[in-house]
N, C-alpha and C positions, 0 to 999 in steps of 0.2 A: 217620194211616194206621195200621191195625191189622195187627199181624204174628202168624203162627202157623206152627208147624213141624209137619210131618206124616212118619209113618214108615209104610212100606208095602212089600209084597213086589216091586213092579215100577212102572213109571210109570203105565200106566193106572189101576191101583188107587190110587196117590197123587193122579191127577187127580181121581177120583172123590170122594176125601175131600176135596179141596180145594173142588170145586164144592158138596158137601153143606154144608160148614162156612161158606164165604165167598160162595157164589153165582158166577154166571158171569161177573162183572167183576173176579174176582180176578188179580191179577198175580203169576206165578212169579218170585220173586227168585234163588232159587239151587236146585241140586240137588247131590245128593252120593251117589255109589254108590263106596263103598270097595273096593278090590281085596281079593279073598279072603273078602269078607263078603256074606252075602244080604241082600236089600232095598235101599231107596233113602230118603234123606232129603231132604224138600222144604221149602223156606221160601216161604211165599206171603203176599200182602198185600192189603188193600182199602182203597181211598181213603175216607176218612169225612168230608174236608173238604166245605164247601158250595161250590158252583160255579154260575155262571150259565148253565151248559149241562148237560142231563141227557142222557149219550150211550145210544144204543139198546144193546141187550143185546150183550155182546161175549164172545169166547171166553175161557175160562182159558188162557193162554198157556203153552205149554210151555217149560221152561227150557233153558238151553245145557246139555248133558250134562258131568259130569267127564270127563276123559280117558280114564279106565279103564272109562267106562259105554258101552256101544254100545246105541243104541236100535233097535228093530225097525223096518223099513220100513213106513210107514203103510200100511193096507189099505183103509179104509172112507173114505168123503167126510169124516166128522167128524174121523178121525185126521189125515188129509191137510191138512184146514183148520186143526187145532191145529198141524200142522208149518209151514205157511205162515204162522200167526200168530207162531210163534216166530221164525221167519226174520226177519220184520219187526221183531219187537222186538229181535232181535240186531243188527241194522243199527243201529237208533237207540243200543243200548247202546255200539256200537263209537265213536261219537261223543262217548261220555262225558256223554250228555244225562242230566240228573237223572232219577230213578225216576219222580217224580209226573208229568213231562211224558211220559214214555214211555207211561205208563198212559193220559193223556188223548189223546194223539195217535193210538195204536192203536185206542182205543175209537171213534174215527170210522168204523171199519168195523164193520159187523155181523156176528154169527155167520154168517148165511146168506151174506153177501158173501164170506168168507173161504172157505166150503164151495163156493160155486159156482165161484169162480176156481181152487181147487185141483182141482175136478172136471174143469172145462174144460182145465186144464194136463195132468192126468193121461191124458186120451184123445187129446191131440193127439200128432202126430208129432214135434214138436220139444219135447223135455222139459228143455231148458235152463233152470235156475232163473232166470236173470237177466231175461228177458222178464217173467215173471209178477210177480217181485218189484218191477221197475220199475213196472209198470201197477198194482199194488196200492199201491205207495208214492206213486205220483202222484195216485191217487184220494185216499188219506188226507191227504196233505200239501195238496191243492188244497182239501179240505173245511176243514181245520182253520187255515190260514194265509190272510192277504190278500195279494195282488199288485197292485203299481201302478206299472209302469216310468216311468222319467223320460222327458219330451217326448212324451207320449200324450194329452195334454188338449187342448181347443179352443183355448186361448190359449197364447201363449208363455211358458214357465216363467220364473219369477224364483227362483233357487235358490241357499241358502246352505249350504254343507256345513260341518258341526259335528262336533267329538269330540275325543277325548283326543290327546296329542302323537305325533306319529311314526307315523301309520296311514295315511298316503298320500292326504290329501286335496288337496294341492297337485297331485301327479300325476293325481289324478281329475279336477280342474277342466281340466287341460290335455287329458285324452282328451274331456271334453264339449265343449270348444272346438273340439278338431279334428273331431269329429263333425259339429258345427254348421256349420263352414267347409267341410267335404267336401258337405254337403247345401245349401250356398249360402244359410244362414240368417243372418239380421242377428243379431249378439249383442255384448254388452259384457262385459268382465272386470274385476271388481274383487278387490282383495285387503287385507285389515286385518292381514295378517301382517307387520308392519313392526318387530317387536322381534327376531325370530329372525334370527340371522345367515345371510345367502343367502337368506331367505325370498322376498324380492321378486325377487331376481336369478334364482332358479329359474324362478319362473313367467314372468319378462320374457323368458327365453331361448325359451320356447315360444310366446309372444303374438308376439314379433318374427318367429318364423319364419311363423306365420300372418297377419302383416302386420296386426295388430289392436292398438289401444291398451290398455295395462294402467293401471288407475286405482287408485293406492295411496291407502288410506283411513286417516286418523287417529283417527277418532271416529264414533259413531253420528250425530251432528249433521251431520258432513260427509257421511256415506254417503246420509243422507236428502235433502240437498241435490243431490247428484249423481244419484240415482235419479230425482228429479222431472224431471231433464233428458233422461232416455232414454224414446224413444218407446214406446209400448205394443206395437207389434209387434216390438219387440227382445227376444231371450232376454237373462237376465241371469244370469252365474255370478259367485258371490262366494267367494272362499277366506278362511279364517278360522284365526288362529293356534290351535294345539293348545291346548286347555282343560284344567287339572288339575280332574277332577270333585269333588275334595275340597276345592278352594280356593274359599272364598266369594267373595272379591274377584274372582276371574277368571271365575266362573260370572255374577257381576252384570253383568260388563263384557260378557260375550258375551250375556247376555240382553237387553241395550240394544241391542246390534246386531242382533239378531234382530226386534226390535218395529219393524219397517218395513212400510209398507203394500204387501200383495200379494207379500211376499218369504217364501218356505216353507223353514224350516230342515230339512236333511236329515240325520239320524244316520247317520254313517259309522263302521263298525267293522272291524277285521281279523278274518278267519277265524282259528281255531287257539287263541282264548283260552279260558282256564277258564270254565266255565258260570256258577258262582257270582260270580265275579269280574265277569264281563261284565254280569249281572244289575245287580249293585250300580252298576257305573258308568252304564248308562243309567238306573237309578233316580235318580242325582244330577242327569242331564241333563234329567229329566222336569219341571223347573220351566219349561222351554222347550217350547213345544207341538209336538213332533214326531210325525209321523204315518208316516214313510216310513224304511226302513233300506236303506243301500247297503254292500254287503260287499267289502272289498278283500282281496288276498292269497289268492284262493281257489286260485290256481296253485301256491302253495307250502305248502300245507296238506292234511293227511289228515283231520283231524277238525273237524267243523262244530257241536259241541255247543253252543259259546259264543254263537254268533249265532242259531242255532235257539232256545235257551232265552230268549235276550234279547228276541226277535222275540215268542215265546209269551207271555212274563211281562208285557210293556208292549204288547201288541196292536199292534206295528208291522207295517206292511205291507212285503213285499219290493220293493225296486225295481229294482236292477241289481246286477251282481257282476263285479268285475274279475277277469278270467280269464288276463292276461297282462301283463307288464310293456312291451308295445308300446303306444304311443300310438293306434295305429289298430285300430278294431273290436275292442276288448277290454273292452268294458262291455256285458255280455249281459244283456238283460232276463230278469227271473226270473219263472217261473210253476211250477206243481207239478211238470211235467215236468223242468225244468232243476234244481229242489231235489232231485228224487229221483236225477237222474243224479249230482248232487255227492256226495250221501249214499253211492251204491253205488260210485262210481269206485274207491276204494282198499279198501273193505271186502271186495268179493267178489274182487279181485286177490290179497288176503292169505291166501286160502284154500289 
């Protein structure tokens, strides 16, 4: 990423300098207009790394103004497009998403799309910023990420939830089992969490309520033998012990468990984590072929940069999100609209 700093009399002049020097794909990182002094200082960047995706031309994005700097109201379609692009970028930065991903995600919308949406918004009777922001975010996120909710395939899923300790895998298994029971589907529940104090008892309490048998499993061999006795039309839910992603012994044991015929490991991560740390955690788990990500604790989190960055970095498809501690109807399927709502929920309220 190449950085440059520009000085100009005002924001339009600064934006012109940025475009001339770095091109239309430049990303504004900061701006500074000191009180009592004329002019503005803008820091911009252009991503120079290779990537498997070549984005369409995108707007140079206007930065968040310093508290002492007031931006003039945008007048032309271009200026309104820049303002809208700035708003989208600001939403992503609110969630502490690394700048590299902010740039890549926003570039999924072209200059023309920013300008068209802003023009339609400008002439509409309802000029509340939330609908247009949500619409644009939904479009961008739907284009950038993949979405694959659980229980939508043609055959019954056989799912194994994996992830670090204390992220809500057992509660999520209980939620999935409750959904299947309410839909009157045939299902079986297994747990390999036989070392943690109360691990089996916690899930046993839920399966007792649902009047289904819980199968405690001590080894990969025992799991394979039990799975062979489960009819093909039966859904399978497998809880696992929390795995330290930096402990080779624990990762090896977990990998052996996941190597079962027709069993799909689902990565489970809590919202609210640091983006770099979350990327590193998932990187450690990538010796296990995970394709889908399930997000927990969305109801107790303001910022989603960690799970967004992890999904982007490792090309994981979002499946479902836990939106409540309730066991019933609290695992919502994720798509672009749901993800946009999650990102906007607190960011717009904080204004």
